C-alpha positions as CSV (number, residue, x, y, z in Angstrom):
1,X,182.0,101.3,-74.4
2,X,183.5,100.8,-70.9
3,X,182.7,98.4,-68.2
4,X,182.7,99.4,-64.5
5,X,183.6,96.4,-62.4
6,X,182.5,96.4,-58.8
7,X,184.4,94.0,-56.7
8,X,182.3,92.6,-53.8
9,X,184.0,90.8,-51.0
10,X,181.3,89.0,-49.0
11,X,180.2,85.5,-48.0
12,X,177.3,85.4,-50.4
13,X,175.0,87.7,-52.3
14,X,172.3,87.5,-49.6
15,X,174.4,88.8,-46.7
16,X,175.6,92.1,-48.0
17,X,178.5,94.2,-49.1
18,X,181.6,94.3,-46.8
19,X,183.9,96.2,-49.1
20,X,183.7,97.8,-52.6
21,X,186.4,98.6,-55.1
22,X,185.9,99.8,-58.6
23,X,187.9,99.7,-61.8
24,X,187.1,99.9,-65.5
25,X,188.1,98.0,-68.6
26,X,187.3,98.1,-72.3
27,X,184.8,95.9,-74.0
28,X,187.0,95.3,-77.1
29,X,185.8,95.1,-80.7
30,X,182.1,95.5,-79.8
31,X,180.0,98.5,-80.4
32,X,176.6,98.5,-78.7
33,X,173.6,100.8,-79.1
34,X,170.1,100.5,-77.7
35,X,171.3,97.9,-75.2
36,X,171.7,97.9,-71.4
37,X,173.8,95.0,-70.1
38,X,175.3,93.6,-66.9
39,X,177.7,90.8,-66.1
40,X,179.0,89.0,-63.1
41,X,182.0,86.7,-62.9
42,X,183.6,85.0,-59.9
43,X,187.4,84.8,-59.8
44,X,188.2,81.9,-57.4
45,X,191.9,82.6,-57.4
46,X,191.4,86.2,-56.3
47,X,188.3,85.3,-54.3
48,X,186.3,88.2,-55.7
49,X,183.2,88.9,-57.7
50,X,183.5,91.2,-60.7
51,X,180.2,93.0,-61.4
52,X,179.3,95.2,-64.3
53,X,176.2,97.4,-64.0
54,X,175.1,96.7,-60.4
55,X,171.7,98.3,-60.9
56,X,170.7,96.1,-63.8
57,X,172.1,93.1,-62.1
58,X,169.6,93.6,-59.3
59,X,166.6,93.7,-61.5
60,X,164.5,90.6,-61.9
61,X,163.2,89.1,-65.1
62,X,161.9,85.7,-66.3
63,X,164.8,83.3,-66.5
64,X,163.4,81.8,-69.7
65,X,165.5,79.0,-71.1
66,X,168.2,79.3,-68.4
67,X,165.6,77.5,-66.2
68,X,166.3,74.4,-68.3
69,X,169.3,73.7,-66.1
70,X,167.1,73.5,-63.0
71,X,164.3,71.7,-64.9
72,X,166.7,69.0,-66.1
73,X,168.2,68.6,-62.6
74,X,164.7,68.1,-61.2
75,X,163.7,65.7,-64.0
76,X,166.8,63.6,-63.2
77,X,166.4,63.7,-59.4
78,X,162.7,62.7,-59.6
79,X,163.6,59.9,-62.1
80,X,161.2,61.3,-64.7
81,X,164.4,61.4,-66.8
82,X,166.8,58.4,-66.7
83,X,169.7,60.2,-68.4
84,X,170.6,62.5,-71.3
85,X,169.3,60.1,-73.8
86,X,165.7,60.2,-72.5
87,X,163.5,60.7,-75.6
88,X,160.1,62.6,-75.6
89,X,158.1,62.1,-78.8
90,X,157.3,65.2,-80.9
91,X,153.5,66.0,-80.8
92,X,153.5,66.9,-84.5
93,X,152.8,70.6,-84.0
94,X,154.8,72.8,-86.2
95,X,156.8,75.4,-84.4
96,X,158.9,78.4,-85.5
97,X,162.2,76.8,-84.8
98,X,162.6,73.9,-87.3
99,X,165.0,72.1,-84.9
100,X,162.1,71.6,-82.5
101,X,159.9,69.8,-85.0
102,X,161.1,66.3,-84.2
103,X,161.4,63.9,-81.3
104,X,164.2,65.0,-78.9
105,X,166.3,63.5,-76.1
106,X,167.4,65.6,-73.1
107,X,170.8,66.4,-74.6
108,X,169.4,67.5,-78.0
109,X,166.5,69.5,-76.4
110,X,169.0,71.3,-74.1
111,X,171.3,72.2,-77.0
112,X,168.3,73.2,-79.2
113,X,166.6,75.0,-76.3
114,X,163.5,73.1,-77.2
115,X,160.6,74.7,-75.3
116,X,158.0,71.9,-75.7
117,X,160.4,69.2,-74.4
118,X,160.9,71.0,-71.1
119,X,157.2,72.0,-70.9
120,X,156.4,68.2,-71.2
121,X,159.1,67.5,-68.6
122,X,157.6,70.0,-66.1
123,X,154.1,68.5,-66.6
124,X,155.5,65.0,-65.9
125,X,157.3,66.2,-62.8
126,X,154.1,67.9,-61.6
127,X,153.6,70.9,-59.4
128,X,154.1,69.2,-56.0
129,X,157.5,67.7,-56.8
130,X,158.6,70.7,-58.8
131,X,157.9,73.1,-55.9
132,X,159.6,70.7,-53.4
133,X,162.7,70.4,-55.5
134,X,163.0,74.1,-56.4
135,X,163.1,74.8,-52.6
136,X,165.6,72.0,-52.1
137,X,167.9,73.5,-54.7
138,X,167.4,77.0,-53.1
139,X,166.3,78.1,-56.5
140,X,163.2,79.9,-55.0
141,X,162.2,81.2,-51.6
142,X,159.7,79.5,-49.3
143,X,156.9,81.8,-50.4
144,X,157.2,81.0,-54.1
145,X,154.1,79.3,-55.7
146,X,153.8,77.9,-59.2
147,X,150.1,79.0,-59.4
148,X,148.8,76.3,-61.8
149,X,151.2,77.3,-64.7
150,X,153.5,74.3,-64.3
151,X,154.6,74.4,-68.0
152,X,155.1,78.2,-68.3
153,X,156.0,79.7,-64.9
154,X,159.6,80.3,-65.9
155,X,158.7,81.9,-69.3
156,X,156.3,84.7,-68.6
157,X,155.0,83.6,-65.3
158,X,155.7,84.5,-61.7
159,X,159.3,83.2,-61.5
160,X,161.8,86.0,-61.7
161,X,165.5,86.0,-61.3
162,X,168.2,88.6,-61.1
163,X,171.8,88.2,-62.2
164,X,173.1,87.8,-58.6
165,X,170.7,84.8,-58.1
166,X,171.7,83.3,-61.5
167,X,175.4,83.3,-60.8
168,X,174.8,82.1,-57.2
169,X,173.0,79.0,-58.7
170,X,175.6,78.2,-61.3
171,X,178.4,78.7,-58.7
172,X,176.8,76.1,-56.5
173,X,176.4,73.8,-59.5
174,X,180.0,74.3,-60.6
175,X,181.3,73.6,-57.1
176,X,178.9,70.6,-56.6
177,X,177.3,72.3,-53.6
178,X,173.8,71.3,-54.6
179,X,172.1,68.4,-52.8
180,X,171.9,66.2,-55.9
181,X,173.4,62.8,-57.0
182,X,176.7,62.3,-58.6
183,X,174.9,60.8,-61.6
184,X,172.8,64.0,-62.0
185,X,175.9,66.2,-61.8
186,X,177.6,64.1,-64.5
187,X,174.5,64.3,-66.8
188,X,174.1,68.0,-66.3
189,X,177.8,68.7,-67.0
190,X,177.5,66.6,-70.2
191,X,174.4,68.5,-71.6
192,X,175.8,71.9,-70.5
193,X,179.1,71.6,-72.3
194,X,179.1,74.2,-75.0
195,X,182.5,74.5,-76.6
196,X,186.2,75.0,-75.9
197,X,188.0,78.3,-76.3
198,X,191.7,77.8,-76.4
199,X,192.2,75.4,-73.4
200,X,189.0,76.6,-71.6
201,X,185.9,74.5,-71.5
202,X,182.6,76.4,-71.4
203,X,179.5,75.0,-69.7
204,X,176.5,77.3,-70.2
205,X,172.9,78.0,-71.2
206,X,171.3,80.9,-73.0
207,X,167.9,82.3,-72.4
208,X,165.6,84.8,-74.2
209,X,162.6,86.3,-72.4
210,X,160.2,89.0,-73.5
211,X,159.0,91.6,-71.0
212,X,156.5,94.0,-72.5
213,X,158.4,95.7,-75.3
214,X,161.8,94.6,-74.0
215,X,163.8,91.5,-75.0
216,X,165.9,90.0,-72.3
217,X,169.0,87.9,-73.2
218,X,170.7,85.6,-70.6
219,X,173.9,83.7,-70.7
220,X,174.9,81.8,-67.6
221,X,177.3,79.0,-66.8
222,X,181.0,78.5,-65.8
223,X,184.3,78.2,-67.5
224,X,186.9,75.6,-66.6
225,X,190.6,76.2,-67.0
226,X,193.2,73.8,-65.6
227,X,190.5,72.4,-63.2
228,X,189.6,75.8,-61.9
229,X,185.9,76.9,-62.4
230,X,184.9,80.5,-63.1
231,X,181.1,81.0,-62.7
232,X,179.6,83.8,-64.8
233,X,176.3,85.3,-65.8
234,X,175.3,88.0,-68.3
235,X,172.1,89.8,-69.2
236,X,171.1,92.1,-72.0
237,X,168.0,94.3,-72.1
238,X,166.9,96.0,-75.4
239,X,163.9,97.2,-77.3
240,X,165.7,96.8,-80.6
241,X,167.2,93.3,-80.7
242,X,167.2,93.1,-84.5
243,X,169.7,96.0,-84.8
244,X,172.7,93.9,-83.5
245,X,173.7,90.2,-83.0
246,X,171.5,89.5,-80.0
247,X,172.4,85.8,-80.0
248,X,176.1,86.3,-79.7
249,X,176.5,89.5,-77.8
250,X,175.3,88.1,-74.4
251,X,178.1,85.5,-74.8
252,X,180.7,87.9,-75.9
253,X,180.2,90.0,-72.8
254,X,180.9,86.9,-70.7
255,X,184.0,86.1,-72.8
256,X,185.3,89.6,-72.4
257,X,184.9,89.3,-68.7
258,X,186.9,86.1,-68.8
259,X,189.6,87.8,-70.8
260,X,189.8,90.6,-68.3
261,X,191.0,88.2,-65.6
262,X,193.2,86.3,-68.0
263,X,191.2,83.1,-68.2
264,X,191.0,83.4,-72.0
265,X,193.1,85.6,-74.3
């Protein structure tokens, strides 16, 4: 299967397209059926965005667990969370994921993608502070309203994001362009660290949303090589997630994009 990369040279995603060039490359060693996918990566050395599947990249879906990045930032900035070791006690309710059935701190909950932890965090933050901070982070527009679903609006609620918005947010985070404290940046970087590929550190978060009969898979973050940061975001849309490795494919697309510009080999 082939990628078509659209290179956009523009100030940001909101302003528009100044010039478009296209090229293709192979997605190596992966065979995909019953899947539509898109990816964006920013190459800071070439100062260009590489975009696969522009039409899907513009469609909006629930951000699901990728919202945990923003949720954690807001928890830290409002002092609901002190640091990555802030513990919330398990309520004793058994959930499908065994890793969730215990007390968690922020770092563990982020790694385990523990839904109840971040729902409790959102309730502690409250609708007023959450709305204010989401606007401060430019995560939503001025017309966005939580609508009394403070602990679910990013799951199957009224919050929707597209791939352009996702990569724009992580790019600002990677470049420390958000109006948040140094302590918050340090904590978020610590919990987002995923693993190292060769000499490249990956800071990222997965997400899994359900939209009618479709499963939506996200993977957003940034790669750091020799101090240079490469923001990326990928999305999968499928009605047959059990027929392939859903968990890893959204990551592999991001890694293939990084390989295409020589960040990893």
